[in-house]
N, CA, C and O of each residue as an XYZ file, in Angstrom:
848
protein
N     135.238   -169.354    -52.374
C     134.202   -169.180    -51.369
C     133.403   -170.477    -51.230
O     133.009   -171.079    -52.229
N     133.169   -170.897    -49.997
C     132.467   -172.157    -49.787
C     130.952   -171.967    -49.710
O     130.445   -170.847    -49.651
N     130.251   -173.098    -49.714
C     128.787   -173.071    -49.744
C     128.202   -172.423    -48.499
O     127.170   -171.758    -48.582
N     128.839   -172.603    -47.346
C     128.316   -172.007    -46.112
C     128.325   -170.484    -46.191
O     127.367   -169.822    -45.793
N     129.434   -169.936    -46.716
C     129.525   -168.482    -46.855
C     128.472   -167.957    -47.831
O     127.825   -166.943    -47.572
N     128.309   -168.649    -48.941
C     127.330   -168.197    -49.937
C     125.929   -168.175    -49.337
O     125.179   -167.219    -49.535
N     125.584   -169.214    -48.615
C     124.263   -169.253    -47.997
C     124.099   -168.107    -47.000
O     123.051   -167.462    -46.962
N     125.107   -167.858    -46.211
C     125.027   -166.788    -45.215
C     124.875   -165.423    -45.881
O     124.143   -164.562    -45.392
N     125.570   -165.234    -46.997
C     125.437   -163.968    -47.736
C     123.985   -163.733    -48.117
O     123.445   -162.654    -47.873
N     123.350   -164.732    -48.711
C     121.979   -164.547    -49.169
C     120.973   -164.528    -48.017
O     119.921   -163.898    -48.124
N     121.288   -165.205    -46.935
C     120.405   -165.113    -45.768
C     120.406   -163.697    -45.214
O     119.364   -163.192    -44.798
N     121.572   -163.051    -45.204
C     121.647   -161.670    -44.716
C     120.960   -160.702    -45.679
O     120.240   -159.797    -45.257
N     121.191   -160.903    -46.973
C     120.537   -160.032    -47.955
C     119.023   -160.171    -47.864
O     118.303   -159.179    -47.974
N     118.541   -161.375    -47.666
C     117.098   -161.597    -47.548
C     116.545   -160.972    -46.272
O     115.469   -160.374    -46.285
N     117.275   -161.110    -45.179
C     116.810   -160.531    -43.918
C     116.723   -159.006    -44.011
O     115.815   -158.390    -43.452
N     117.668   -158.414    -44.717
C     117.682   -156.962    -44.871
C     116.593   -156.474    -45.815
O     116.014   -155.408    -45.607
N     116.313   -157.265    -46.863
C     115.331   -156.869    -47.884
C     114.554   -158.115    -48.323
O     114.898   -158.738    -49.327
N     113.510   -158.475    -47.575
C     112.803   -159.736    -47.839
C     112.104   -159.807    -49.194
O     111.930   -160.890    -49.752
N     111.705   -158.653    -49.719
C     110.948   -158.650    -50.977
C     111.567   -157.656    -51.966
O     110.987   -156.602    -52.227
N     112.733   -157.984    -52.515
C     113.401   -157.058    -53.429
C     112.660   -156.952    -54.756
O     111.980   -157.886    -55.181
N     112.802   -155.809    -55.395
C     112.120   -155.596    -56.678
C     112.955   -154.689    -57.554
O     113.816   -153.953    -57.072
N     112.691   -154.750    -58.843
C     113.367   -153.843    -59.772
C     112.974   -152.402    -59.487
O     111.868   -152.135    -59.017
N     113.877   -151.477    -59.772
C     113.559   -150.056    -59.612
C     112.939   -149.474    -60.872
O     112.546   -148.308    -60.892
N     112.852   -150.275    -61.914
C     112.130   -149.838    -63.108
C     110.631   -149.885    -62.824
O     110.137   -150.827    -62.203
N     109.918   -148.871    -63.281
C     108.476   -148.811    -63.052
C     107.741   -149.501    -64.206
O     107.981   -149.206    -65.377
N     106.847   -150.419    -63.854
C     106.096   -151.135    -64.886
C     104.848   -151.731    -64.270
O     104.774   -151.918    -63.056
N     103.866   -152.029    -65.109
C     102.635   -152.676    -64.636
C     102.345   -153.975    -65.371
O     101.581   -154.803    -64.875
N     102.931   -154.167    -66.526
C     102.679   -155.358    -67.335
C     104.006   -155.904    -67.860
O     105.000   -155.178    -67.876
N     104.043   -157.168    -68.291
C     105.265   -157.694    -68.897
C     105.738   -156.858    -70.082
O     106.942   -156.706    -70.291
N     104.803   -156.315    -70.859
C     105.211   -155.503    -72.003
C     105.883   -154.214    -71.542
O     106.917   -153.830    -72.088
N     105.313   -153.544    -70.551
C     105.948   -152.327    -70.047
C     107.344   -152.626    -69.510
O     108.272   -151.846    -69.725
N     107.496   -153.750    -68.813
C     108.817   -154.121    -68.307
C     109.787   -154.360    -69.452
O     110.929   -153.904    -69.399
N     109.351   -155.065    -70.483
C     110.207   -155.337    -71.630
C     110.716   -154.044    -72.251
O     111.911   -153.910    -72.518
N     109.825   -153.098    -72.481
C     110.231   -151.819    -73.074
C     111.179   -151.071    -72.148
O     112.170   -150.501    -72.603
N     110.884   -151.069    -70.853
C     111.741   -150.371    -69.895
C     113.141   -150.975    -69.866
O     114.129   -150.245    -69.786
N     113.231   -152.297    -69.931
C     114.547   -152.932    -69.885
C     115.329   -152.671    -71.175
O     116.542   -152.462    -71.129
N     114.652   -152.682    -72.315
C     115.317   -152.330    -73.575
C     115.891   -150.915    -73.478
O     117.018   -150.665    -73.906
N     115.117   -150.002    -72.918
C     115.559   -148.610    -72.790
C     116.681   -148.443    -71.768
O     117.450   -147.484    -71.846
N     116.782   -149.368    -70.809
C     117.718   -149.191    -69.700
C     119.164   -149.495    -70.057
O     120.062   -149.214    -69.263
N     119.409   -150.058    -71.227
C     120.793   -150.347    -71.618
C     121.606   -149.054    -71.638
O     121.248   -148.100    -72.330
N     122.689   -149.027    -70.885
C     123.559   -147.854    -70.782
C     122.784   -146.605    -70.371
O     123.090   -145.500    -70.819
N     121.785   -146.787    -69.520
C     121.006   -145.662    -68.988
C     120.619   -145.994    -67.556
O     120.603   -147.164    -67.173
N     120.309   -144.982    -66.769
C     119.905   -145.224    -65.390
C     118.419   -145.561    -65.318
O     117.633   -145.151    -66.172
N     118.052   -146.311    -64.289
C     116.634   -146.617    -64.100
C     115.827   -145.335    -63.918
O     114.688   -145.241    -64.376
N     116.415   -144.362    -63.258
C     115.702   -143.100    -63.029
C     115.365   -142.419    -64.349
O     114.243   -141.950    -64.537
N     116.323   -142.362    -65.260
C     116.065   -141.702    -66.545
C     115.025   -142.466    -67.351
O     114.206   -141.865    -68.045
N     115.058   -143.792    -67.259
C     114.065   -144.598    -67.963
C     112.682   -144.357    -67.385
O     111.718   -144.194    -68.132
N     112.574   -144.334    -66.063
C     111.275   -144.103    -65.432
C     110.686   -142.744    -65.808
O     109.482   -142.627    -66.036
N     111.526   -141.732    -65.872
C     111.043   -140.402    -66.266
C     110.449   -140.438    -67.672
O     109.444   -139.785    -67.952
N     111.082   -141.209    -68.547
C     110.603   -141.292    -69.930
C     109.354   -142.157    -70.043
O     108.390   -141.781    -70.709
N     109.373   -143.316    -69.392
C     108.261   -144.249    -69.578
C     106.975   -143.790    -68.894
O     105.886   -144.187    -69.308
N     107.082   -142.967    -67.862
C     105.849   -142.444    -67.248
C     105.012   -141.708    -68.283
O     103.792   -141.861    -68.336
N     105.677   -140.917    -69.096
C     104.956   -140.161    -70.133
C     104.587   -141.064    -71.306
O     103.488   -140.973    -71.854
N     105.521   -141.934    -71.683
C     105.258   -142.822    -72.818
C     104.097   -143.761    -72.529
O     103.182   -143.884    -73.343
N     104.125   -144.424    -71.381
C     103.088   -145.413    -71.077
C     101.733   -144.773    -70.829
O     100.701   -145.425    -70.987
N     101.725   -143.507    -70.444
C     100.444   -142.800    -70.309
C      99.797   -142.602    -71.674
O      98.575   -142.496    -71.782
N     100.626   -142.553    -72.715
C     100.140   -142.383    -74.086
C      99.942   -143.723    -74.790
O      98.941   -143.933    -75.476
N     100.910   -144.632    -74.612
C     100.864   -145.923    -75.301
C     101.608   -146.953    -74.470
O     102.805   -146.805    -74.226
N     100.917   -147.990    -74.033
C     101.568   -149.019    -73.211
C     101.266   -150.434    -73.694
O     101.297   -151.390    -72.920
N     100.972   -150.549    -74.999
C     100.786   -151.856    -75.634
C     101.575   -151.860    -76.938
O     101.912   -150.795    -77.455
N     101.873   -153.034    -77.475
C     102.566   -153.077    -78.764
C     101.786   -152.336    -79.844
O     102.365   -151.631    -80.671
N     100.469   -152.504    -79.827
C      99.634   -151.826    -80.830
C      99.720   -150.309    -80.677
O      99.790   -149.578    -81.665
N      99.713   -149.847    -79.425
C      99.761   -148.413    -79.172
C     101.066   -147.790    -79.612
O     101.078   -146.710    -80.203
N     102.169   -148.468    -79.324
C     103.469   -147.918    -79.718
C     103.669   -148.014    -81.223
O     104.285   -147.132    -81.821
N     103.156   -149.074    -81.843
C     103.213   -149.157    -83.304
C     102.452   -148.001    -83.939
O     102.875   -147.462    -84.962
N     101.332   -147.621    -83.334
C     100.544   -146.506    -83.860
C     101.321   -145.193    -83.776
O     101.155   -144.314    -84.621
N     102.170   -145.066    -82.753
C     103.013   -143.869    -82.655
C     104.019   -143.821    -83.798
O     104.298   -142.759    -84.354
N     104.561   -144.998    -84.140
C     105.611   -145.052    -85.147
C     106.927   -144.571    -84.570
O     106.971   -144.014    -83.473
N     107.992   -144.788    -85.313
C     109.316   -144.401    -84.831
C     109.407   -142.906    -84.555
O     109.946   -142.498    -83.526
N     108.891   -142.093    -85.456
C     108.962   -140.642    -85.280
C     108.131   -140.178    -84.095
O     108.488   -139.213    -83.419
N     107.027   -140.861    -83.843
C     106.196   -140.489    -82.706
C     106.753   -140.984    -81.384
O     106.479   -140.400    -80.336
N     107.531   -142.055    -81.424
C     108.131   -142.612    -80.212
C     109.327   -141.803    -79.738
O     109.510   -141.609    -78.536
N     110.132   -141.335    -80.664
C     111.401   -140.680    -80.319
C     111.253   -139.519    -79.331
O     112.067   -139.425    -78.412
N     110.260   -138.629    -79.465
C     110.169   -137.539    -78.488
C     110.041   -138.002    -77.037
O     110.451   -137.290    -76.121
N     109.483   -139.172    -76.828
C     109.318   -139.688    -75.460
C     110.612   -140.240    -74.890
O     110.798   -140.250    -73.673
N     111.513   -140.701    -75.757
C     112.724   -141.367    -75.270
C     114.003   -140.626    -75.651
O     115.102   -141.149    -75.473
N     113.862   -139.420    -76.171
C     115.033   -138.667    -76.645
C     116.046   -138.406    -75.531
O     117.235   -138.249    -75.808
N     115.601   -138.359    -74.294
C     116.503   -138.066    -73.173
C     117.359   -139.264    -72.789
O     118.262   -139.136    -71.962
N     117.094   -140.416    -73.370
C     117.808   -141.651    -73.027
C     118.905   -141.932    -74.051
O     118.700   -141.750    -75.251
N     120.038   -142.363    -73.589
C     121.154   -142.653    -74.481
C     120.810   -143.698    -75.531
O     120.027   -144.616    -75.284
N     121.404   -143.544    -76.697
C     121.207   -144.470    -77.825
C     119.750   -144.532    -78.284
O     119.302   -145.553    -78.804
N     119.015   -143.434    -78.088
C     117.579   -143.475    -78.391
C     117.247   -143.779    -79.860
O     116.216   -144.406    -80.102
N     118.057   -143.375    -80.858
C     117.667   -143.703    -82.236
C     117.594   -145.214    -82.489
O     116.636   -145.708    -83.084
N     118.630   -145.945    -82.024
C     118.621   -147.394    -82.246
C     117.575   -148.068    -81.363
O     116.957   -149.050    -81.773
N     117.378   -147.555    -80.175
C     116.363   -148.139    -79.286
C     114.965   -147.954    -79.867
O     114.121   -148.842    -79.751
N     114.721   -146.816    -80.487
C     113.408   -146.584    -81.110
C     113.167   -147.596    -82.228
O     112.073   -148.150    -82.340
N     114.181   -147.836    -83.051
C     114.058   -148.825    -84.137
C     113.775   -150.213    -83.579
O     112.907   -150.932    -84.074
N     114.531   -150.580    -82.530
C     114.350   -151.908    -81.927
C     112.953   -152.061    -81.327
O     112.315   -153.101    -81.484
N     112.489   -151.028    -80.646
C     111.182   -151.111    -79.989
C     110.062   -151.241    -81.017
O     109.148   -152.046    -80.838
N     110.126   -150.468    -82.074
C     109.090   -150.573    -83.115
C     109.117   -151.953    -83.765
O     108.069   -152.554    -83.999
N     110.311   -152.450    -84.055
C     110.422   -153.779    -84.669
C     109.932   -154.868    -83.715
O     109.274   -155.819    -84.137
N     110.251   -154.729    -82.443
C     109.792   -155.697    -81.446
C     108.276   -155.676    -81.326
O     107.641   -156.729    -81.267
N     107.697   -154.492    -81.289
C     106.240   -154.379    -81.198
C     105.558   -155.033    -82.394
O     104.518   -155.674    -82.245
N     106.135   -154.874    -83.564
C     105.552   -155.467    -84.768
C     105.568   -157.000    -84.670
O     104.595   -157.661    -85.035
N     106.670   -157.551    -84.177
C     106.762   -159.004    -84.014
C     105.760   -159.494    -82.974
O     105.106   -160.518    -83.173
N     105.639   -158.771    -81.874
C     104.697   -159.180    -80.825
C     103.264   -159.200    -81.349
O     102.491   -160.102    -81.027
N     102.918   -158.205    -82.157
C     101.562   -158.140    -82.706
C     101.331   -159.235    -83.740
O     100.289   -159.891    -83.742
N     102.310   -159.424    -84.615
C     102.130   -160.356    -85.735
C     102.276   -161.820    -85.345
O     101.674   -162.691    -85.974
N     103.079   -162.103    -84.303
C     103.378   -163.499    -83.992
C     102.919   -163.954    -82.599
O     102.818   -165.155    -82.348
N     102.644   -163.017    -81.703
C     102.322   -163.415    -80.333
C     101.027   -162.782    -79.816
O     100.795   -162.741    -78.607
N     100.205   -162.303    -80.707
C      98.942   -161.724    -80.280
C      99.079   -160.532    -79.368
O      98.192   -160.250    -78.562
N     100.196   -159.826    -79.493
C     100.425   -158.650    -78.659
C     100.934   -158.963    -77.264
O     101.074   -158.061    -76.438
N     101.216   -160.247    -76.988
C     101.694   -160.652    -75.669
C     103.212   -160.882    -75.689
O     103.791   -161.202    -76.727
N     103.832   -160.715    -74.537
C     105.267   -160.969    -74.417
C     105.480   -162.463    -74.188
O     104.906   -163.018    -73.251
N     106.286   -163.129    -75.013
C     106.528   -164.568    -74.820
C     107.314   -164.821    -73.544
O     108.094   -163.977    -73.104
N     107.102   -165.980    -72.961
C     107.734   -166.303    -71.677
C     108.831   -167.340    -71.817
O     109.086   -168.104    -70.886
N     109.491   -167.376    -72.986
C     110.618   -168.287    -73.175
C     111.841   -167.497    -73.612
O     111.734   -166.483    -74.300
N     112.995   -167.979    -73.200
C     114.239   -167.298    -73.564
C     114.431   -167.272    -75.077
O     114.802   -166.244    -75.643
N     114.180   -168.396    -75.724
C     114.391   -168.480    -77.170
C     113.593   -167.411    -77.906
O     114.125   -166.730    -78.783
N     112.316   -167.262    -77.551
C     111.475   -166.280    -78.228
C     111.895   -164.857    -77.885
O     111.913   -163.989    -78.758
N     112.228   -164.614    -76.638
C     112.615   -163.257    -76.222
C     113.902   -162.813    -76.914
O     114.012   -161.666    -77.345
N     114.869   -163.715    -77.019
C     116.153   -163.329    -77.589
C     116.086   -163.111    -79.104
O     117.036   -162.603    -79.700
N     114.986   -163.488    -79.718
C     114.796   -163.205    -81.143
C     114.207   -161.820    -81.378
O     114.133   -161.361    -82.518
N     113.789   -161.156    -80.312
C     113.226   -159.812    -80.455
C     114.347   -158.791    -80.606
O     115.349   -158.881    -79.898
N     114.206   -157.815    -81.514
C     115.240   -156.789    -81.693
C     115.496   -156.026    -80.395
O     114.561   -155.603    -79.716
N     116.762   -155.859    -80.064
C     117.126   -155.113    -78.867
C     117.096   -155.932    -77.600
O     117.322   -155.402    -76.512
N     116.815   -157.233    -77.726
C     116.734   -158.100    -76.546
C     117.874   -159.112    -76.584
O     117.913   -159.988    -77.448
N     118.795   -158.981    -75.643
C     119.869   -159.953    -75.502
C     119.614   -160.850    -74.311
O     118.517   -160.857    -73.753
N     120.607   -161.590    -73.928
C     120.455   -162.551    -72.835
C     120.091   -161.861    -71.523
O     119.221   -162.324    -70.786
N     120.772   -160.744    -71.241
C     120.521   -160.047    -69.975
C     119.074   -159.556    -69.903
O     118.394   -159.755    -68.897
N     118.610   -158.915    -70.976
C     117.234   -158.416    -71.004
C     116.236   -159.559    -70.877
O     115.254   -159.457    -70.142
N     116.492   -160.646    -71.597
C     115.609   -161.810    -71.517
C     115.546   -162.337    -70.092
O     114.471   -162.681    -69.601
N     116.702   -162.403    -69.423
C     116.734   -162.895    -68.044
C     115.921   -162.011    -67.111
O     115.210   -162.510    -66.240
N     116.025   -160.700    -67.291
C     115.266   -159.779    -66.435
C     113.767   -160.000    -66.614
O     113.025   -160.072    -65.635
N     113.328   -160.106    -67.854
C     111.903   -160.291    -68.136
C     111.421   -161.640    -67.610
O     110.362   -161.720    -66.988
N     112.187   -162.694    -67.854
C     111.803   -164.025    -67.384
C     111.697   -164.067    -65.867
O     110.793   -164.693    -65.315
N     112.632   -163.392    -65.194
C     112.640   -163.401    -63.733
C     111.559   -162.499    -63.143
O     110.768   -162.927    -62.304
N     111.538   -161.250    -63.592
C     110.698   -160.249    -62.948
C     109.244   -160.321    -63.389
O     108.339   -160.145    -62.573
N     109.012   -160.576    -64.667
C     107.637   -160.623    -65.166
C     107.003   -162.004    -65.013
O     105.799   -162.122    -64.787
N     107.832   -163.054    -65.139
C     107.273   -164.403    -65.168
C     107.724   -165.300    -64.013
O     107.348   -166.471    -63.952
N     108.529   -164.755    -63.099
C     108.883   -165.492    -61.891
C     109.837   -166.639    -62.074
O     109.909   -167.520    -61.217
N     110.575   -166.658    -63.169
C     111.511   -167.755    -63.401
C     112.839   -167.492    -62.667
O     113.245   -166.337    -62.543
N     113.511   -168.530    -62.184
C     114.730   -168.351    -61.386
C     115.968   -168.078    -62.229
O     116.946   -168.822    -62.162
N     115.925   -167.018    -63.017
C     117.082   -166.628    -63.822
C     117.850   -165.533    -63.094
O     117.314   -164.878    -62.201
N     119.104   -165.338    -63.478
C     119.933   -164.295    -62.873
C     120.577   -163.501    -63.994
O     121.489   -163.984    -64.664
N     120.101   -162.282    -64.194
C     120.650   -161.410    -65.229
C     121.912   -160.739    -64.691
O     121.885   -160.128    -63.622
N     123.000   -160.850    -65.415
C     124.272   -160.294    -64.953
C     124.562   -158.990    -65.683
O     124.919   -158.984    -66.861
N     124.400   -157.884    -64.956
C     124.764   -156.570    -65.504
C     126.112   -156.163    -64.911
O     126.777   -156.978    -64.272
N     126.516   -154.927    -65.114
C     127.833   -154.495    -64.622
C     127.911   -154.566    -63.096
O     128.956   -154.919    -62.548
N     126.816   -154.234    -62.406
C     126.827   -154.272    -60.943
C     127.009   -155.695    -60.435
O     127.844   -155.947    -59.565
N     126.229   -156.624    -60.977
C     126.301   -158.009    -60.516
C     127.649   -158.635    -60.896
O     128.226   -159.397    -60.121
N     128.138   -158.310    -62.084
C     129.449   -158.808    -62.513
C     130.526   -158.361    -61.522
O     131.392   -159.145    -61.135
N     130.458   -157.100    -61.122
C     131.440   -156.557    -60.174
C     131.304   -157.223    -58.800
O     132.306   -157.649    -58.226
N     130.101   -157.317    -58.275
C     129.890   -157.897    -56.948
C     130.304   -159.367    -56.916
O     130.951   -159.809    -55.967
N     129.935   -160.119    -57.941
C     130.257   -161.540    -57.975
C     131.764   -161.772    -57.991
O     132.261   -162.698    -57.351
N     132.492   -160.925    -58.728
C     133.944   -161.061    -58.797
C     134.632   -160.500    -57.561
O     135.546   -161.121    -57.018
N     134.197   -159.334    -57.121
C     134.877   -158.668    -56.008
C     134.731   -159.455    -54.705
O     135.689   -159.577    -53.943
N     133.565   -159.974    -54.455
C     133.320   -160.698    -53.206
C     133.864   -162.116    -53.234
O     134.123   -162.707    -52.186
N     134.040   -162.667    -54.440
C     134.420   -164.060    -54.574
C     133.226   -164.989    -54.642
O     133.377   -166.210    -54.636
N     132.027   -164.401    -54.709
C     130.801   -165.191    -54.734
C     130.720   -166.092    -55.957
O     130.383   -167.272    -55.850
N     131.031   -165.524    -57.123
C     130.981   -166.304    -58.365
C     131.890   -165.634    -59.385
O     131.398   -165.023    -60.334
N     133.191   -165.732    -59.215
C     134.122   -165.044    -60.120
C     134.087   -165.623    -61.527
O     133.951   -166.830    -61.722
N     134.214   -164.723    -62.507
C     134.235   -165.146    -63.894
C     134.726   -164.030    -64.779
O     134.658   -162.859    -64.407
N     135.227   -164.388    -65.963
C     135.789   -163.395    -66.879
C     134.733   -162.757    -67.775
O     134.972   -161.692    -68.344
N     133.574   -163.390    -67.909
C     132.514   -162.853    -68.756
C     131.188   -162.895    -67.993
O     131.044   -163.672    -67.048
N     130.217   -162.064    -68.395
C     128.904   -162.115    -67.750
C     128.273   -163.502    -67.808
O     127.632   -163.928    -66.847
N     128.446   -164.214    -68.927
C     127.855   -165.542    -69.047
C     128.498   -166.523    -68.068
O     127.814   -167.355    -67.471
N     129.813   -166.419    -67.910
C     130.496   -167.296    -66.954
C     130.017   -167.022    -65.536
O     129.791   -167.951    -64.761
N     129.863   -165.739    -65.197
C     129.362   -165.380    -63.869
C     127.931   -165.882    -63.687
O     127.587   -166.417    -62.633
N     127.105   -165.709    -64.711
C     125.718   -166.179    -64.629
C     125.661   -167.676    -64.359
O     124.910   -168.127    -63.495
N     126.451   -168.440    -65.096
C     126.433   -169.894    -64.931
C     126.910   -170.310    -63.551
O     126.379   -171.255    -62.967
N     127.909   -169.610    -63.026
C     128.399   -169.947    -61.687
C     127.356   -169.582    -60.625
O     127.156   -170.326    -59.665
N     126.696   -168.439    -60.800
C     125.656   -168.065    -59.842
C     124.528   -169.092    -59.841
O     124.050   -169.494    -58.781
N     124.105   -169.513    -61.031
C     123.040   -170.510    -61.117
C     123.468   -171.837    -60.489
O     122.639   -172.589    -59.977
N     124.759   -172.112    -60.536
C     125.281   -173.350    -59.944
C     125.424   -173.246    -58.431
O     125.115   -174.193    -57.708
N     125.893   -172.093    -57.953
C     126.266   -171.965    -56.548
C     125.180   -171.388    -55.638
O     125.150   -171.697    -54.447
N     124.285   -170.550    -56.183
C     123.258   -169.937    -55.334
C     122.224   -170.992    -54.950
O     121.670   -171.649    -55.832
N     121.951   -171.170    -53.667
C     120.934   -172.147    -53.249
C     119.584   -171.849    -53.899
O     119.227   -170.688    -54.100
N     118.845   -172.893    -54.223
C     117.600   -172.742    -54.970
C     116.625   -171.754    -54.335
O     115.945   -171.015    -55.046
N     116.552   -171.734    -53.019
C     115.568   -170.871    -52.363
C     115.846   -169.377    -52.568
O     114.966   -168.543    -52.352
N     117.061   -169.049    -52.982
C     117.430   -167.645    -53.174
C     117.486   -167.233    -54.647
O     117.644   -166.049    -54.945
N     117.360   -168.179    -55.564
C     117.610   -167.880    -56.972
C     116.643   -166.864    -57.560
O     117.046   -166.036    -58.377
N     115.399   -166.908    -57.169
C     114.436   -165.973    -57.758
C     114.776   -164.526    -57.438
O     114.597   -163.649    -58.284
N     115.265   -164.260    -56.222
C     115.517   -162.882    -55.803
C     116.987   -162.477    -55.880
O     117.320   -161.316    -55.644
N     117.872   -163.424    -56.210
C     119.308   -163.137    -56.192
C     119.674   -161.970    -57.094
O     120.492   -161.128    -56.723
N     119.072   -161.915    -58.282
C     119.358   -160.826    -59.219
C     119.117   -159.471    -58.571
O     119.970   -158.587    -58.652
N     117.967   -159.295    -57.930
C     117.628   -158.004    -57.333
C     118.522   -157.676    -56.144
O     118.970   -156.538    -56.001
N     118.785   -158.661    -55.292
C     119.661   -158.398    -54.143
C     121.047   -157.950    -54.593
O     121.599   -156.989    -54.057
N     121.605   -158.645    -55.572
C     122.969   -158.345    -55.996
C     123.065   -157.016    -56.732
O     124.028   -156.271    -56.549
N     122.075   -156.718    -57.562
C     122.137   -155.456    -58.303
C     121.977   -154.267    -57.355
O     122.652   -153.251    -57.525
N     121.101   -154.378    -56.367
C     120.922   -153.294    -55.402
C     122.160   -153.142    -54.523
O     122.550   -152.027    -54.175
N     122.776   -154.270    -54.168
C     123.999   -154.213    -53.366
C     125.117   -153.527    -54.153
O     125.868   -152.721    -53.604
N     125.220   -153.854    -55.438
C     126.247   -153.230    -56.264
C     125.968   -151.766    -56.542
O     126.897   -150.966    -56.658
N     124.719   -151.414    -56.647
C     124.330   -150.037    -56.967
C     124.542   -149.090    -55.788
O     124.932   -147.938    -55.977
N     124.284   -149.575    -54.570
C     124.275   -148.672    -53.423
C     125.351   -148.931    -52.377
O     125.643   -148.039    -51.580
N     125.953   -150.120    -52.349
C     126.955   -150.420    -51.331
C     128.290   -150.794    -51.971
O     129.300   -150.130    -51.735
N     128.297   -151.834    -52.764
C     129.536   -152.312    -53.389
C     129.761   -151.558    -54.696
O     129.801   -152.152    -55.774
N     129.905   -150.255    -54.582
C     129.990   -149.371    -55.740
C     131.335   -149.495    -56.441
O     132.308   -149.991    -55.872
N     131.371   -149.034    -57.689
C     132.534   -149.288    -58.533
C     133.796   -148.593    -58.039
O     134.827   -149.242    -57.859
N     133.730   -147.289    -57.819
C     134.952   -146.551    -57.523
C     135.440   -146.750    -56.097
O     136.628   -146.968    -55.863
N     134.515   -146.673    -55.147
C     134.897   -146.852    -53.746
C     133.778   -147.569    -53.019
O     132.806   -146.942    -52.598
N     133.908   -148.888    -52.866
C     132.854   -149.634    -52.170
C     132.701   -149.154    -50.733
O     133.676   -148.775    -50.085
N     131.480   -149.174    -50.252
C     131.182   -148.704    -48.898
C     131.298   -149.871    -47.916
O     130.322   -150.279    -47.287
N     132.503   -150.385    -47.808
C     132.738   -151.586    -47.001
C     132.309   -151.434    -45.539
O     131.749   -152.379    -44.984
N     132.546   -150.283    -44.889
C     132.127   -150.165    -43.490
C     130.611   -150.274    -43.300
O     130.147   -150.576    -42.201
N     129.832   -150.029    -44.371
C     128.378   -150.113    -44.283
C     127.843   -151.467    -44.764
O     126.634   -151.701    -44.739
N     128.724   -152.342    -45.193
C     128.316   -153.577    -45.865
C     127.882   -154.650    -44.873
O     128.585   -154.936    -43.904
N     126.723   -155.234    -45.124
C     126.211   -156.246    -44.197
C     126.827   -157.622    -44.415
O     126.576   -158.545    -43.641
N     127.639   -157.764    -45.474
C     128.357   -159.032    -45.676
C     129.874   -158.810    -45.622
O     130.642   -159.574    -46.206
N     130.290   -157.764    -44.919
C     131.701   -157.361    -44.837
C     132.597   -158.533    -44.448
O     133.637   -158.752    -45.069
N     132.203   -159.283    -43.427
C     133.055   -160.354    -42.905
C     133.056   -161.597    -43.781
O     133.919   -162.461    -43.629
N     132.096   -161.695    -44.699
C     131.999   -162.848    -45.596
C     132.673   -162.587    -46.943
O     133.049   -163.520    -47.652
N     132.818   -161.327    -47.279
C     133.391   -160.913    -48.563
C     134.891   -161.209    -48.597
O     135.588   -161.033    -47.598
N     135.377   -161.658    -49.749
C     136.786   -162.021    -49.881
C     137.610   -160.963    -50.622
O     138.730   -161.234    -51.056
N     137.054   -159.769    -50.762
C     137.763   -158.658    -51.425
C     138.990   -158.262    -50.595
O     138.885   -158.055    -49.386
N     140.120   -158.161    -51.234
C     141.372   -157.911    -50.517
C     141.624   -156.434    -50.214
O     142.477   -156.108    -49.389
N     140.893   -155.550    -50.871
C     141.181   -154.121    -50.714
C     139.978   -153.378    -50.123
O     139.550   -152.349    -50.647
N     139.452   -153.909    -49.043
C     138.280   -153.299    -48.409
C     138.601   -151.888    -47.927
O     139.694   -151.603    -47.438
N     137.611   -151.020    -48.084
C     137.804   -149.630    -47.685
C     137.531   -149.472    -46.201
O     136.772   -150.234    -45.602
N     138.162   -148.475    -45.629
C     137.961   -148.179    -44.203
C     136.937   -147.074    -44.043
O     136.609   -146.378    -45.004
N     136.440   -146.917    -42.853
C     135.482   -145.850    -42.570
C     136.177   -144.503    -42.744
O     137.347   -144.365    -42.387
N     135.466   -143.499    -43.294
C     136.087   -142.182    -43.479
C     136.411   -141.519    -42.152
O     136.937   -140.406    -42.130
């Protein structure tokens, strides 16, 4: 895919959705961090249902530490992998309190040292909470980047690096949100909704679906 096509793709995505945002509900960088940790192998909807109740009770590292692991689990029991996520969240809160004054650090190095925080989670927090031009590659973005030919790669890291290289600077801040929403609602895994796709003519997917 050439640079002209890539630019046109993002110009159309921007025109359709000028101000994209995460579907996770949050008010502070800390709430976003916890929501993203919980979202691994879970839907944003299920996370939002849990965090609405959790954050009403405790929405700071100190507050969640006061709950303790046993007190946290009832709020997140409906989310997959909740036992390990509870351990990670408590450990992360302890580090934030002891080393960062209860604040979420704004560097990749510091974020990736937190339990339960990998590269993807760090990228989401850096981009969404702190406005940095990172691109977190989840399953949706990995699929869209490969299927369309936008930034094909065999691993999420390879796709991320190609996106950072190929996406024009003016689109980098919002690219993550545009691509994840496109993958979630249009370029779906089992049967992409090609007839509804606003980049249909730019996409290089060889097996485009027809209208029902």
